[in-house]
N, C-alpha and C positions, 0 to 999 in steps of 0.2 A: 542636677547640674550637667550630668553626662548626656542627658537627652537633648540639651540645647547646644552641644558641642558642634553640631553640624552647621550652626549659624556662623561660626568662626571660620569655616572652610571657604576657600575661594575657588573659583572655577578655573584659574590659570594653573599651568603645570608647576609653577614656582612663584614665590613672592617676587613681584616686579622690582621692588627697591633692592632686595637682596641679590637678585640676578644681575641688576645693573652694577651693584657694588662689586660682585665677583668678577664681572667682565672688565671693569676698570682696574681691579687689582691684577688680574691676569695680564692685561695690556701693559701695566706698569712693570711687572716682574719680568715677563717674557720679552717685551719690547718688539714683538713682531707685528706685522700687519695682519688683518683678518684672513687674507688668502694664505699667507705663509703659515699662520697658526692652524688653519684648517688642513693644510697639506701635512703638517707635522703630526697632528692628531690623527689623521687618516692613516699615515704610515705606522703609527704606534698601534692603532687598532688592527691593521693587517699583519703587523710583526708578531703579535701574540699568538694567534693560531699557527702561523708559520713556524714559530719557535717550538711550539708543542709538537707539531708534525715532524720537525727536524729531530727533536729529542727521541721520538718514538722510533724513527728510522735508525738513528745511531744506536739506541739500545737494542733493537731487534738484530742489527748486524753484529753488535758486539757479543751477543749471546749465541750466535751461530744459527739463529732460527730463520734467517733470511734465505737459506738454501733449501731446495726441495729434497 
């Protein structure tokens, strides 16, 4: 049965009906337009590495390692 599992696989990145349902649910919960949602998601993606970098700088200065 495992040998035939590849027949159930689809070529798309995700199940189209599931992706459509998730999109509709996000639109209903968030209530933003597509551009606003894209900007919000982009800001979140950029904020994560910026926060990690900020925490690194704060910890480095707090320990006194930032001075030569």
